[in-house]
mmCIF file of the N, C-alpha and C atoms, coordinates in Angstrom:
data_MODEL
# 
_entry.id   MODEL 
# 
loop_
_atom_site.group_PDB 
_atom_site.id 
_atom_site.type_symbol 
_atom_site.label_atom_id 
_atom_site.label_alt_id 
_atom_site.label_comp_id 
_atom_site.label_asym_id 
_atom_site.label_entity_id 
_atom_site.label_seq_id 
_atom_site.pdbx_PDB_ins_code 
_atom_site.Cartn_x 
_atom_site.Cartn_y 
_atom_site.Cartn_z 
_atom_site.occupancy 
_atom_site.B_iso_or_equiv 
_atom_site.pdbx_formal_charge 
_atom_site.auth_seq_id 
_atom_site.auth_comp_id 
_atom_site.auth_asym_id 
_atom_site.auth_atom_id 
_atom_site.pdbx_PDB_model_num 
ATOM 1   N N  . GLY A 1 1  ? 82.342 142.242 102.386 1.00 0.00 ? 1  GLY A N  1 
ATOM 2   C CA . GLY A 1 1  ? 83.391 141.548 103.095 1.00 0.00 ? 1  GLY A CA 1 
ATOM 3   C C  . GLY A 1 1  ? 83.098 140.071 103.287 1.00 0.00 ? 1  GLY A C  1 
ATOM 4   N N  . HIS A 1 2  ? 82.254 139.479 102.468 1.00 0.00 ? 2  HIS A N  1 
ATOM 5   C CA . HIS A 1 2  ? 81.928 138.054 102.602 1.00 0.00 ? 2  HIS A CA 1 
ATOM 6   C C  . HIS A 1 2  ? 82.598 137.276 101.469 1.00 0.00 ? 2  HIS A C  1 
ATOM 7   N N  . PRO A 1 3  ? 83.135 136.090 101.742 1.00 0.00 ? 3  PRO A N  1 
ATOM 8   C CA . PRO A 1 3  ? 83.859 135.339 100.706 1.00 0.00 ? 3  PRO A CA 1 
ATOM 9   C C  . PRO A 1 3  ? 83.015 134.891 99.524  1.00 0.00 ? 3  PRO A C  1 
ATOM 10  N N  . HIS A 1 4  ? 81.682 134.926 99.655  1.00 0.00 ? 4  HIS A N  1 
ATOM 11  C CA . HIS A 1 4  ? 80.817 134.508 98.555  1.00 0.00 ? 4  HIS A CA 1 
ATOM 12  C C  . HIS A 1 4  ? 80.045 135.665 97.922  1.00 0.00 ? 4  HIS A C  1 
ATOM 13  N N  . VAL A 1 5  ? 80.403 136.893 98.254  1.00 0.00 ? 5  VAL A N  1 
ATOM 14  C CA . VAL A 1 5  ? 79.775 138.065 97.636  1.00 0.00 ? 5  VAL A CA 1 
ATOM 15  C C  . VAL A 1 5  ? 80.796 138.692 96.690  1.00 0.00 ? 5  VAL A C  1 
ATOM 16  N N  . GLY A 1 6  ? 80.499 138.599 95.401  1.00 0.00 ? 6  GLY A N  1 
ATOM 17  C CA . GLY A 1 6  ? 81.425 139.116 94.404  1.00 0.00 ? 6  GLY A CA 1 
ATOM 18  C C  . GLY A 1 6  ? 81.245 140.592 94.138  1.00 0.00 ? 6  GLY A C  1 
ATOM 19  N N  . ASP A 1 7  ? 80.013 141.085 94.258  1.00 0.00 ? 7  ASP A N  1 
ATOM 20  C CA . ASP A 1 7  ? 79.753 142.485 93.948  1.00 0.00 ? 7  ASP A CA 1 
ATOM 21  C C  . ASP A 1 7  ? 78.411 142.878 94.542  1.00 0.00 ? 7  ASP A C  1 
ATOM 22  N N  . VAL A 1 8  ? 78.294 144.140 94.894  1.00 0.00 ? 8  VAL A N  1 
ATOM 23  C CA . VAL A 1 8  ? 77.020 144.708 95.331  1.00 0.00 ? 8  VAL A CA 1 
ATOM 24  C C  . VAL A 1 8  ? 76.767 145.915 94.436  1.00 0.00 ? 8  VAL A C  1 
ATOM 25  N N  . ARG A 1 9  ? 75.656 145.872 93.725  1.00 0.00 ? 9  ARG A N  1 
ATOM 26  C CA . ARG A 1 9  ? 75.275 146.973 92.834  1.00 0.00 ? 9  ARG A CA 1 
ATOM 27  C C  . ARG A 1 9  ? 74.008 147.614 93.395  1.00 0.00 ? 9  ARG A C  1 
ATOM 28  N N  . GLN A 1 10 ? 73.964 148.942 93.351  1.00 0.00 ? 10 GLN A N  1 
ATOM 29  C CA . GLN A 1 10 ? 72.827 149.633 93.944  1.00 0.00 ? 10 GLN A CA 1 
ATOM 30  C C  . GLN A 1 10 ? 72.426 150.836 93.109  1.00 0.00 ? 10 GLN A C  1 
ATOM 31  N N  . ARG A 1 11 ? 71.125 151.029 93.014  1.00 0.00 ? 11 ARG A N  1 
ATOM 32  C CA . ARG A 1 11 ? 70.558 152.221 92.388  1.00 0.00 ? 11 ARG A CA 1 
ATOM 33  C C  . ARG A 1 11 ? 69.366 152.597 93.252  1.00 0.00 ? 11 ARG A C  1 
ATOM 34  N N  . GLY A 1 12 ? 69.458 153.715 93.960  1.00 0.00 ? 12 GLY A N  1 
ATOM 35  C CA . GLY A 1 12 ? 68.395 154.095 94.882  1.00 0.00 ? 12 GLY A CA 1 
ATOM 36  C C  . GLY A 1 12 ? 68.268 153.048 95.978  1.00 0.00 ? 12 GLY A C  1 
ATOM 37  N N  . LEU A 1 13 ? 67.058 152.558 96.195  1.00 0.00 ? 13 LEU A N  1 
ATOM 38  C CA . LEU A 1 13 ? 66.850 151.513 97.200  1.00 0.00 ? 13 LEU A CA 1 
ATOM 39  C C  . LEU A 1 13 ? 67.017 150.108 96.641  1.00 0.00 ? 13 LEU A C  1 
ATOM 40  N N  . MET A 1 14 ? 67.149 149.969 95.339  1.00 0.00 ? 14 MET A N  1 
ATOM 41  C CA . MET A 1 14 ? 67.334 148.645 94.741  1.00 0.00 ? 14 MET A CA 1 
ATOM 42  C C  . MET A 1 14 ? 68.791 148.225 94.862  1.00 0.00 ? 14 MET A C  1 
ATOM 43  N N  . ALA A 1 15 ? 69.002 146.973 95.249  1.00 0.00 ? 15 ALA A N  1 
ATOM 44  C CA . ALA A 1 15 ? 70.370 146.462 95.358  1.00 0.00 ? 15 ALA A CA 1 
ATOM 45  C C  . ALA A 1 15 ? 70.417 145.047 94.794  1.00 0.00 ? 15 ALA A C  1 
ATOM 46  N N  . GLY A 1 16 ? 71.516 144.734 94.133  1.00 0.00 ? 16 GLY A N  1 
ATOM 47  C CA . GLY A 1 16 ? 71.771 143.393 93.634  1.00 0.00 ? 16 GLY A CA 1 
ATOM 48  C C  . GLY A 1 16 ? 73.049 142.876 94.261  1.00 0.00 ? 16 GLY A C  1 
ATOM 49  N N  . ILE A 1 17 ? 72.955 141.734 94.920  1.00 0.00 ? 17 ILE A N  1 
ATOM 50  C CA . ILE A 1 17 ? 74.103 141.135 95.599  1.00 0.00 ? 17 ILE A CA 1 
ATOM 51  C C  . ILE A 1 17 ? 74.490 139.887 94.814  1.00 0.00 ? 17 ILE A C  1 
ATOM 52  N N  . GLU A 1 18 ? 75.653 139.930 94.183  1.00 0.00 ? 18 GLU A N  1 
ATOM 53  C CA . GLU A 1 18 ? 76.102 138.832 93.334  1.00 0.00 ? 18 GLU A CA 1 
ATOM 54  C C  . GLU A 1 18 ? 76.806 137.768 94.178  1.00 0.00 ? 18 GLU A C  1 
ATOM 55  N N  . LEU A 1 19 ? 76.304 136.544 94.097  1.00 0.00 ? 19 LEU A N  1 
ATOM 56  C CA . LEU A 1 19 ? 76.898 135.424 94.824  1.00 0.00 ? 19 LEU A CA 1 
ATOM 57  C C  . LEU A 1 19 ? 77.902 134.714 93.915  1.00 0.00 ? 19 LEU A C  1 
ATOM 58  N N  . VAL A 1 20 ? 79.093 134.470 94.453  1.00 0.00 ? 20 VAL A N  1 
ATOM 59  C CA . VAL A 1 20 ? 80.150 133.807 93.687  1.00 0.00 ? 20 VAL A CA 1 
ATOM 60  C C  . VAL A 1 20 ? 80.806 132.736 94.551  1.00 0.00 ? 20 VAL A C  1 
ATOM 61  N N  . GLN A 1 21 ? 81.515 131.830 93.891  1.00 0.00 ? 21 GLN A N  1 
ATOM 62  C CA . GLN A 1 21 ? 82.214 130.775 94.635  1.00 0.00 ? 21 GLN A CA 1 
ATOM 63  C C  . GLN A 1 21 ? 83.394 131.333 95.421  1.00 0.00 ? 21 GLN A C  1 
ATOM 64  N N  . ASP A 1 22 ? 84.066 132.331 94.846  1.00 0.00 ? 22 ASP A N  1 
ATOM 65  C CA . ASP A 1 22 ? 85.241 132.916 95.488  1.00 0.00 ? 22 ASP A CA 1 
ATOM 66  C C  . ASP A 1 22 ? 85.297 134.400 95.125  1.00 0.00 ? 22 ASP A C  1 
ATOM 67  N N  . TRP A 1 23 ? 85.257 135.264 96.115  1.00 0.00 ? 23 TRP A N  1 
ATOM 68  C CA . TRP A 1 23 ? 85.204 136.707 95.840  1.00 0.00 ? 23 TRP A CA 1 
ATOM 69  C C  . TRP A 1 23 ? 86.491 137.215 95.185  1.00 0.00 ? 23 TRP A C  1 
ATOM 70  N N  . ARG A 1 24 ? 87.614 136.532 95.426  1.00 0.00 ? 24 ARG A N  1 
ATOM 71  C CA . ARG A 1 24 ? 88.879 136.992 94.832  1.00 0.00 ? 24 ARG A CA 1 
ATOM 72  C C  . ARG A 1 24 ? 88.878 136.844 93.316  1.00 0.00 ? 24 ARG A C  1 
ATOM 73  N N  . THR A 1 25 ? 88.390 135.699 92.846  1.00 0.00 ? 25 THR A N  1 
ATOM 74  C CA . THR A 1 25 ? 88.387 135.429 91.402  1.00 0.00 ? 25 THR A CA 1 
ATOM 75  C C  . THR A 1 25 ? 87.052 135.770 90.763  1.00 0.00 ? 25 THR A C  1 
ATOM 76  N N  . ARG A 1 26 ? 86.036 135.984 91.586  1.00 0.00 ? 26 ARG A N  1 
ATOM 77  C CA . ARG A 1 26 ? 84.652 136.227 91.135  1.00 0.00 ? 26 ARG A CA 1 
ATOM 78  C C  . ARG A 1 26 ? 84.136 135.078 90.280  1.00 0.00 ? 26 ARG A C  1 
ATOM 79  N N  . ARG A 1 27 ? 84.621 133.880 90.549  1.00 0.00 ? 27 ARG A N  1 
ATOM 80  C CA . ARG A 1 27 ? 84.155 132.693 89.829  1.00 0.00 ? 27 ARG A CA 1 
ATOM 81  C C  . ARG A 1 27 ? 82.699 132.439 90.217  1.00 0.00 ? 27 ARG A C  1 
ATOM 82  N N  . PRO A 1 28 ? 81.794 132.396 89.241  1.00 0.00 ? 28 PRO A N  1 
ATOM 83  C CA . PRO A 1 28 ? 80.369 132.257 89.553  1.00 0.00 ? 28 PRO A CA 1 
ATOM 84  C C  . PRO A 1 28 ? 79.991 130.830 89.942  1.00 0.00 ? 28 PRO A C  1 
ATOM 85  N N  . PHE A 1 29 ? 78.888 130.727 90.652  1.00 0.00 ? 29 PHE A N  1 
ATOM 86  C CA . PHE A 1 29 ? 78.283 129.427 90.900  1.00 0.00 ? 29 PHE A CA 1 
ATOM 87  C C  . PHE A 1 29 ? 77.624 128.967 89.600  1.00 0.00 ? 29 PHE A C  1 
ATOM 88  N N  . GLU A 1 30 ? 77.610 127.686 89.371  1.00 0.00 ? 30 GLU A N  1 
ATOM 89  C CA . GLU A 1 30 ? 76.846 127.135 88.252  1.00 0.00 ? 30 GLU A CA 1 
ATOM 90  C C  . GLU A 1 30 ? 75.365 127.342 88.569  1.00 0.00 ? 30 GLU A C  1 
ATOM 91  N N  . LEU A 1 31 ? 74.567 127.665 87.564  1.00 0.00 ? 31 LEU A N  1 
ATOM 92  C CA . LEU A 1 31 ? 73.136 127.890 87.803  1.00 0.00 ? 31 LEU A CA 1 
ATOM 93  C C  . LEU A 1 31 ? 72.453 126.654 88.360  1.00 0.00 ? 31 LEU A C  1 
ATOM 94  N N  . ARG A 1 32 ? 72.916 125.477 87.986  1.00 0.00 ? 32 ARG A N  1 
ATOM 95  C CA . ARG A 1 32 ? 72.287 124.246 88.495  1.00 0.00 ? 32 ARG A CA 1 
ATOM 96  C C  . ARG A 1 32 ? 72.488 124.066 89.999  1.00 0.00 ? 32 ARG A C  1 
ATOM 97  N N  . GLU A 1 33 ? 73.447 124.809 90.585  1.00 0.00 ? 33 GLU A N  1 
ATOM 98  C CA . GLU A 1 33 ? 73.654 124.752 92.032  1.00 0.00 ? 33 GLU A CA 1 
ATOM 99  C C  . GLU A 1 33 ? 72.572 125.520 92.793  1.00 0.00 ? 33 GLU A C  1 
ATOM 100 N N  . ARG A 1 34 ? 71.843 126.385 92.072  1.00 0.00 ? 34 ARG A N  1 
ATOM 101 C CA . ARG A 1 34 ? 70.711 127.123 92.637  1.00 0.00 ? 34 ARG A CA 1 
ATOM 102 C C  . ARG A 1 34 ? 71.086 127.942 93.874  1.00 0.00 ? 34 ARG A C  1 
ATOM 103 N N  . ALA A 1 35 ? 72.285 128.507 93.887  1.00 0.00 ? 35 ALA A N  1 
ATOM 104 C CA . ALA A 1 35 ? 72.753 129.274 95.050  1.00 0.00 ? 35 ALA A CA 1 
ATOM 105 C C  . ALA A 1 35 ? 71.803 130.427 95.367  1.00 0.00 ? 35 ALA A C  1 
ATOM 106 N N  . GLY A 1 36 ? 71.412 131.192 94.358  1.00 0.00 ? 36 GLY A N  1 
ATOM 107 C CA . GLY A 1 36 ? 70.510 132.320 94.589  1.00 0.00 ? 36 GLY A CA 1 
ATOM 108 C C  . GLY A 1 36 ? 69.156 131.881 95.122  1.00 0.00 ? 36 GLY A C  1 
ATOM 109 N N  . ILE A 1 37 ? 68.622 130.835 94.549  1.00 0.00 ? 37 ILE A N  1 
ATOM 110 C CA . ILE A 1 37 ? 67.316 130.324 94.997  1.00 0.00 ? 37 ILE A CA 1 
ATOM 111 C C  . ILE A 1 37 ? 67.401 129.834 96.434  1.00 0.00 ? 37 ILE A C  1 
ATOM 112 N N  . ARG A 1 38 ? 68.449 129.101 96.751  1.00 0.00 ? 38 ARG A N  1 
ATOM 113 C CA . ARG A 1 38 ? 68.594 128.570 98.112  1.00 0.00 ? 38 ARG A CA 1 
ATOM 114 C C  . ARG A 1 38 ? 68.753 129.687 99.140  1.00 0.00 ? 38 ARG A C  1 
ATOM 115 N N  . VAL A 1 39 ? 69.489 130.747 98.790  1.00 0.00 ? 39 VAL A N  1 
ATOM 116 C CA . VAL A 1 39 ? 69.634 131.878 99.718  1.00 0.00 ? 39 VAL A CA 1 
ATOM 117 C C  . VAL A 1 39 ? 68.284 132.572 99.902  1.00 0.00 ? 39 VAL A C  1 
ATOM 118 N N  . CYS A 1 40 ? 67.530 132.761 98.828  1.00 0.00 ? 40 CYS A N  1 
ATOM 119 C CA . CYS A 1 40 ? 66.211 133.391 98.940  1.00 0.00 ? 40 CYS A CA 1 
ATOM 120 C C  . CYS A 1 40 ? 65.258 132.542 99.781  1.00 0.00 ? 40 CYS A C  1 
ATOM 121 N N  . GLU A 1 41 ? 65.337 131.228 99.660  1.00 0.00 ? 41 GLU A N  1 
ATOM 122 C CA . GLU A 1 41 ? 64.504 130.348 100.491 1.00 0.00 ? 41 GLU A CA 1 
ATOM 123 C C  . GLU A 1 41 ? 64.873 130.494 101.964 1.00 0.00 ? 41 GLU A C  1 
ATOM 124 N N  . ALA A 1 42 ? 66.174 130.590 102.250 1.00 0.00 ? 42 ALA A N  1 
ATOM 125 C CA . ALA A 1 42 ? 66.615 130.780 103.636 1.00 0.00 ? 42 ALA A CA 1 
ATOM 126 C C  . ALA A 1 42 ? 66.172 132.146 104.169 1.00 0.00 ? 42 ALA A C  1 
ATOM 127 N N  . MET A 1 43 ? 66.164 133.152 103.316 1.00 0.00 ? 43 MET A N  1 
ATOM 128 C CA . MET A 1 43 ? 65.667 134.467 103.735 1.00 0.00 ? 43 MET A CA 1 
ATOM 129 C C  . MET A 1 43 ? 64.176 134.410 104.019 1.00 0.00 ? 43 MET A C  1 
ATOM 130 N N  . ALA A 1 44 ? 63.423 133.687 103.193 1.00 0.00 ? 44 ALA A N  1 
ATOM 131 C CA . ALA A 1 44 ? 61.973 133.562 103.408 1.00 0.00 ? 44 ALA A CA 1 
ATOM 132 C C  . ALA A 1 44 ? 61.682 132.908 104.751 1.00 0.00 ? 44 ALA A C  1 
ATOM 133 N N  . ARG A 1 45 ? 62.498 131.934 105.146 1.00 0.00 ? 45 ARG A N  1 
ATOM 134 C CA . ARG A 1 45 ? 62.313 131.309 106.464 1.00 0.00 ? 45 ARG A CA 1 
ATOM 135 C C  . ARG A 1 45 ? 62.538 132.315 107.585 1.00 0.00 ? 45 ARG A C  1 
ATOM 136 N N  . ARG A 1 46 ? 63.246 133.389 107.292 1.00 0.00 ? 46 ARG A N  1 
ATOM 137 C CA . ARG A 1 46 ? 63.499 134.452 108.266 1.00 0.00 ? 46 ARG A CA 1 
ATOM 138 C C  . ARG A 1 46 ? 62.517 135.614 108.105 1.00 0.00 ? 46 ARG A C  1 
ATOM 139 N N  . GLY A 1 47 ? 61.514 135.433 107.262 1.00 0.00 ? 47 GLY A N  1 
ATOM 140 C CA . GLY A 1 47 ? 60.467 136.436 107.106 1.00 0.00 ? 47 GLY A CA 1 
ATOM 141 C C  . GLY A 1 47 ? 60.742 137.523 106.084 1.00 0.00 ? 47 GLY A C  1 
ATOM 142 N N  . VAL A 1 48 ? 61.763 137.351 105.237 1.00 0.00 ? 48 VAL A N  1 
ATOM 143 C CA . VAL A 1 48 ? 62.084 138.350 104.224 1.00 0.00 ? 48 VAL A CA 1 
ATOM 144 C C  . VAL A 1 48 ? 61.904 137.713 102.851 1.00 0.00 ? 48 VAL A C  1 
ATOM 145 N N  . LEU A 1 49 ? 60.982 138.276 102.072 1.00 0.00 ? 49 LEU A N  1 
ATOM 146 C CA . LEU A 1 49 ? 60.712 137.736 100.744 1.00 0.00 ? 49 LEU A CA 1 
ATOM 147 C C  . LEU A 1 49 ? 61.471 138.533 99.697  1.00 0.00 ? 49 LEU A C  1 
ATOM 148 N N  . THR A 1 50 ? 62.189 137.840 98.859  1.00 0.00 ? 50 THR A N  1 
ATOM 149 C CA . THR A 1 50 ? 62.918 138.455 97.761  1.00 0.00 ? 50 THR A CA 1 
ATOM 150 C C  . THR A 1 50 ? 63.037 137.428 96.654  1.00 0.00 ? 50 THR A C  1 
ATOM 151 N N  . ARG A 1 51 ? 63.773 137.781 95.612  1.00 0.00 ? 51 ARG A N  1 
ATOM 152 C CA . ARG A 1 51 ? 63.917 136.839 94.508  1.00 0.00 ? 51 ARG A CA 1 
ATOM 153 C C  . ARG A 1 51 ? 65.315 136.958 93.924  1.00 0.00 ? 51 ARG A C  1 
ATOM 154 N N  . PRO A 1 52 ? 65.793 135.865 93.369  1.00 0.00 ? 52 PRO A N  1 
ATOM 155 C CA . PRO A 1 52 ? 67.091 135.932 92.702  1.00 0.00 ? 52 PRO A CA 1 
ATOM 156 C C  . PRO A 1 52 ? 66.908 136.134 91.202  1.00 0.00 ? 52 PRO A C  1 
ATOM 157 N N  . ILE A 1 53 ? 67.908 136.691 90.586  1.00 0.00 ? 53 ILE A N  1 
ATOM 158 C CA . ILE A 1 53 ? 68.040 136.659 89.131  1.00 0.00 ? 53 ILE A CA 1 
ATOM 159 C C  . ILE A 1 53 ? 69.329 135.894 88.908  1.00 0.00 ? 53 ILE A C  1 
ATOM 160 N N  . GLY A 1 54 ? 69.192 134.611 88.649  1.00 0.00 ? 54 GLY A N  1 
ATOM 161 C CA . GLY A 1 54 ? 70.372 133.752 88.590  1.00 0.00 ? 54 GLY A CA 1 
ATOM 162 C C  . GLY A 1 54 ? 71.005 133.705 89.968  1.00 0.00 ? 54 GLY A C  1 
ATOM 163 N N  . ASN A 1 55 ? 72.262 134.119 90.067  1.00 0.00 ? 55 ASN A N  1 
ATOM 164 C CA . ASN A 1 55 ? 72.971 134.134 91.340  1.00 0.00 ? 55 ASN A CA 1 
ATOM 165 C C  . ASN A 1 55 ? 73.085 135.540 91.922  1.00 0.00 ? 55 ASN A C  1 
ATOM 166 N N  . VAL A 1 56 ? 72.176 136.409 91.526  1.00 0.00 ? 56 VAL A N  1 
ATOM 167 C CA . VAL A 1 56 ? 72.126 137.763 92.091  1.00 0.00 ? 56 VAL A CA 1 
ATOM 168 C C  . VAL A 1 56 ? 70.856 137.875 92.925  1.00 0.00 ? 56 VAL A C  1 
ATOM 169 N N  . ILE A 1 57 ? 71.036 138.195 94.202  1.00 0.00 ? 57 ILE A N  1 
ATOM 170 C CA . ILE A 1 57 ? 69.896 138.408 95.094  1.00 0.00 ? 57 ILE A CA 1 
ATOM 171 C C  . ILE A 1 57 ? 69.460 139.862 94.929  1.00 0.00 ? 57 ILE A C  1 
ATOM 172 N N  . VAL A 1 58 ? 68.183 140.053 94.664  1.00 0.00 ? 58 VAL A N  1 
ATOM 173 C CA . VAL A 1 58 ? 67.659 141.396 94.421  1.00 0.00 ? 58 VAL A CA 1 
ATOM 174 C C  . VAL A 1 58 ? 66.854 141.852 95.638  1.00 0.00 ? 58 VAL A C  1 
ATOM 175 N N  . LEU A 1 59 ? 67.263 142.977 96.195  1.00 0.00 ? 59 LEU A N  1 
ATOM 176 C CA . LEU A 1 59 ? 66.513 143.595 97.282  1.00 0.00 ? 59 LEU A CA 1 
ATOM 177 C C  . LEU A 1 59 ? 65.861 144.851 96.725  1.00 0.00 ? 59 LEU A C  1 
ATOM 178 N N  . MET A 1 60 ? 64.522 144.910 96.820  1.00 0.00 ? 60 MET A N  1 
ATOM 179 C CA . MET A 1 60 ? 63.772 146.066 96.328  1.00 0.00 ? 60 MET A CA 1 
ATOM 180 C C  . MET A 1 60 ? 62.744 146.485 97.365  1.00 0.00 ? 60 MET A C  1 
ATOM 181 N N  . PRO A 1 61 ? 63.195 147.090 98.452  1.00 0.00 ? 61 PRO A N  1 
ATOM 182 C CA . PRO A 1 61 ? 62.234 147.495 99.477  1.00 0.00 ? 61 PRO A CA 1 
ATOM 183 C C  . PRO A 1 61 ? 61.410 148.693 99.015  1.00 0.00 ? 61 PRO A C  1 
ATOM 184 N N  . PRO A 1 62 ? 60.180 148.803 99.490  1.00 0.00 ? 62 PRO A N  1 
ATOM 185 C CA . PRO A 1 62 ? 59.373 149.973 99.156  1.00 0.00 ? 62 PRO A CA 1 
ATOM 186 C C  . PRO A 1 62 ? 59.958 151.216 99.836  1.00 0.00 ? 62 PRO A C  1 
ATOM 187 N N  . TYR A 1 63 ? 59.603 152.384 99.312  1.00 0.00 ? 63 TYR A N  1 
ATOM 188 C CA . TYR A 1 63 ? 60.124 153.632 99.859  1.00 0.00 ? 63 TYR A CA 1 
ATOM 189 C C  . TYR A 1 63 ? 59.710 153.863 101.309 1.00 0.00 ? 63 TYR A C  1 
ATOM 190 N N  . CYS A 1 64 ? 58.657 153.223 101.746 1.00 0.00 ? 64 CYS A N  1 
ATOM 191 C CA . CYS A 1 64 ? 58.196 153.424 103.121 1.00 0.00 ? 64 CYS A CA 1 
ATOM 192 C C  . CYS A 1 64 ? 58.916 152.517 104.120 1.00 0.00 ? 64 CYS A C  1 
ATOM 193 N N  . THR A 1 65 ? 59.934 151.783 103.673 1.00 0.00 ? 65 THR A N  1 
ATOM 194 C CA . THR A 1 65 ? 60.684 150.893 104.556 1.00 0.00 ? 65 THR A CA 1 
ATOM 195 C C  . THR A 1 65 ? 61.400 151.703 105.635 1.00 0.00 ? 65 THR A C  1 
ATOM 196 N N  . THR A 1 66 ? 61.282 151.239 106.869 1.00 0.00 ? 66 THR A N  1 
ATOM 197 C CA . THR A 1 66 ? 61.950 151.916 107.985 1.00 0.00 ? 66 THR A CA 1 
ATOM 198 C C  . THR A 1 66 ? 63.381 151.391 108.121 1.00 0.00 ? 66 THR A C  1 
ATOM 199 N N  . ARG A 1 67 ? 64.201 152.117 108.853 1.00 0.00 ? 67 ARG A N  1 
ATOM 200 C CA . ARG A 1 67 ? 65.582 151.668 109.095 1.00 0.00 ? 67 ARG A CA 1 
ATOM 201 C C  . ARG A 1 67 ? 65.624 150.296 109.773 1.00 0.00 ? 67 ARG A C  1 
ATOM 202 N N  . PRO A 1 68 ? 64.810 150.068 110.809 1.00 0.00 ? 68 PRO A N  1 
ATOM 203 C CA . PRO A 1 68 ? 64.824 148.733 111.424 1.00 0.00 ? 68 PRO A CA 1 
ATOM 204 C C  . PRO A 1 68 ? 64.440 147.627 110.418 1.00 0.00 ? 68 PRO A C  1 
ATOM 205 N N  . GLN A 1 69 ? 63.498 147.913 109.544 1.00 0.00 ? 69 GLN A N  1 
ATOM 206 C CA . GLN A 1 69 ? 63.119 146.923 108.534 1.00 0.00 ? 69 GLN A CA 1 
ATOM 207 C C  . GLN A 1 69 ? 64.264 146.673 107.559 1.00 0.00 ? 69 GLN A C  1 
ATOM 208 N N  . ALA A 1 70 ? 64.945 147.731 107.156 1.00 0.00 ? 70 ALA A N  1 
ATOM 209 C CA . ALA A 1 70 ? 66.095 147.574 106.248 1.00 0.00 ? 70 ALA A CA 1 
ATOM 210 C C  . ALA A 1 70 ? 67.201 146.776 106.931 1.00 0.00 ? 70 ALA A C  1 
ATOM 211 N N  . ARG A 1 71 ? 67.439 147.053 108.189 1.00 0.00 ? 71 ARG A N  1 
ATOM 212 C CA . ARG A 1 71 ? 68.459 146.287 108.937 1.00 0.00 ? 71 ARG A CA 1 
ATOM 213 C C  . ARG A 1 71 ? 68.065 144.816 109.026 1.00 0.00 ? 71 ARG A C  1 
ATOM 214 N N  . ARG A 1 72 ? 66.781 144.558 109.219 1.00 0.00 ? 72 ARG A N  1 
ATOM 215 C CA . ARG A 1 72 ? 66.307 143.174 109.286 1.00 0.00 ? 72 ARG A CA 1 
ATOM 216 C C  . ARG A 1 72 ? 66.543 142.461 107.955 1.00 0.00 ? 72 ARG A C  1 
ATOM 217 N N  . MET A 1 73 ? 66.300 143.145 106.850 1.00 0.00 ? 73 MET A N  1 
ATOM 218 C CA . MET A 1 73 ? 66.531 142.551 105.529 1.00 0.00 ? 73 MET A CA 1 
ATOM 219 C C  . MET A 1 73 ? 68.000 142.187 105.351 1.00 0.00 ? 73 MET A C  1 
ATOM 220 N N  . VAL A 1 74 ? 68.872 143.119 105.694 1.00 0.00 ? 74 VAL A N  1 
ATOM 221 C CA . VAL A 1 74 ? 70.308 142.887 105.524 1.00 0.00 ? 74 VAL A CA 1 
ATOM 222 C C  . VAL A 1 74 ? 70.787 141.778 106.463 1.00 0.00 ? 74 VAL A C  1 
ATOM 223 N N  . ALA A 1 75 ? 70.296 141.761 107.686 1.00 0.00 ? 75 ALA A N  1 
ATOM 224 C CA . ALA A 1 75 ? 70.672 140.705 108.628 1.00 0.00 ? 75 ALA A CA 1 
ATOM 225 C C  . ALA A 1 75 ? 70.195 139.343 108.131 1.00 0.00 ? 75 ALA A C  1 
ATOM 226 N N  . ALA A 1 76 ? 68.976 139.280 107.605 1.00 0.00 ? 76 ALA A N  1 
ATOM 227 C CA . ALA A 1 76 ? 68.455 138.015 107.074 1.00 0.00 ? 76 ALA A CA 1 
ATOM 228 C C  . ALA A 1 76 ? 69.294 137.550 105.889 1.00 0.00 ? 76 ALA A C  1 
ATOM 229 N N  . LEU A 1 77 ? 69.710 138.483 105.049 1.00 0.00 ? 77 LEU A N  1 
ATOM 230 C CA . LEU A 1 77 ? 70.560 138.129 103.918 1.00 0.00 ? 77 LEU A CA 1 
ATOM 231 C C  . LEU A 1 77 ? 71.896 137.575 104.397 1.00 0.00 ? 77 LEU A C  1 
ATOM 232 N N  . ALA A 1 78 ? 72.532 138.256 105.356 1.00 0.00 ? 78 ALA A N  1 
ATOM 233 C CA . ALA A 1 78 ? 73.823 137.796 105.856 1.00 0.00 ? 78 ALA A CA 1 
ATOM 234 C C  . ALA A 1 78 ? 73.718 136.401 106.485 1.00 0.00 ? 78 ALA A C  1 
ATOM 235 N N  . LYS A 1 79 ? 72.665 136.173 107.264 1.00 0.00 ? 79 LYS A N  1 
ATOM 236 C CA . LYS A 1 79 ? 72.487 134.855 107.910 1.00 0.00 ? 79 LYS A CA 1 
ATOM 237 C C  . LYS A 1 79 ? 72.186 133.785 106.868 1.00 0.00 ? 79 LYS A C  1 
ATOM 238 N N  . ALA A 1 80 ? 71.382 134.127 105.862 1.00 0.00 ? 80 ALA A N  1 
ATOM 239 C CA . ALA A 1 80 ? 71.030 133.161 104.828 1.00 0.00 ? 80 ALA A CA 1 
ATOM 240 C C  . ALA A 1 80 ? 72.259 132.780 104.007 1.00 0.00 ? 80 ALA A C  1 
ATOM 241 N N  . VAL A 1 81 ? 73.074 133.750 103.643 1.00 0.00 ? 81 VAL A N  1 
ATOM 242 C CA . VAL A 1 81 ? 74.295 133.452 102.883 1.00 0.00 ? 81 VAL A CA 1 
ATOM 243 C C  . VAL A 1 81 ? 75.221 132.568 103.704 1.00 0.00 ? 81 VAL A C  1 
ATOM 244 N N  . ALA A 1 82 ? 75.382 132.899 104.988 1.00 0.00 ? 82 ALA A N  1 
ATOM 245 C CA . ALA A 1 82 ? 76.236 132.096 105.866 1.00 0.00 ? 82 ALA A CA 1 
ATOM 246 C C  . ALA A 1 82 ? 75.708 130.670 106.008 1.00 0.00 ? 82 ALA A C  1 
ATOM 247 N N  . GLU A 1 83 ? 74.387 130.526 106.109 1.00 0.00 ? 83 GLU A N  1 
ATOM 248 C CA . GLU A 1 83 ? 73.776 129.206 106.268 1.00 0.00 ? 83 GLU A CA 1 
ATOM 249 C C  . GLU A 1 83 ? 73.922 128.364 104.992 1.00 0.00 ? 83 GLU A C  1 
ATOM 250 N N  . VAL A 1 84 ? 73.635 128.954 103.858 1.00 0.00 ? 84 VAL A N  1 
ATOM 251 C CA . VAL A 1 84 ? 73.569 128.204 102.594 1.00 0.00 ? 84 VAL A CA 1 
ATOM 252 C C  . VAL A 1 84 ? 74.954 127.981 101.984 1.00 0.00 ? 84 VAL A C  1 
ATOM 253 N N  . LEU A 1 85 ? 75.799 128.994 102.055 1.00 0.00 ? 85 LEU A N  1 
ATOM 254 C CA . LEU A 1 85 ? 77.078 128.896 101.364 1.00 0.00 ? 85 LEU A CA 1 
ATOM 255 C C  . LEU A 1 85 ? 78.215 128.693 102.358 1.00 0.00 ? 85 LEU A C  1 
# 
């Protein structure tokens, strides 16, 4: 439900969150804008380490992740996207 999230893909605990300029058209960010990198940097400032693949944020928590930890990851992602985009 975010204007800059074009798609969320998931397999097991792995999730890819695609960042786009406009969710209606799914128009992508130019790679030179570094949207994925900037969101990951903002997440790192919140204590959550992850990495982008282009403009897709990849979340790969270990199987031992607790519900509170998973909620923290998702909250950090939401705040980082709001801050950066």
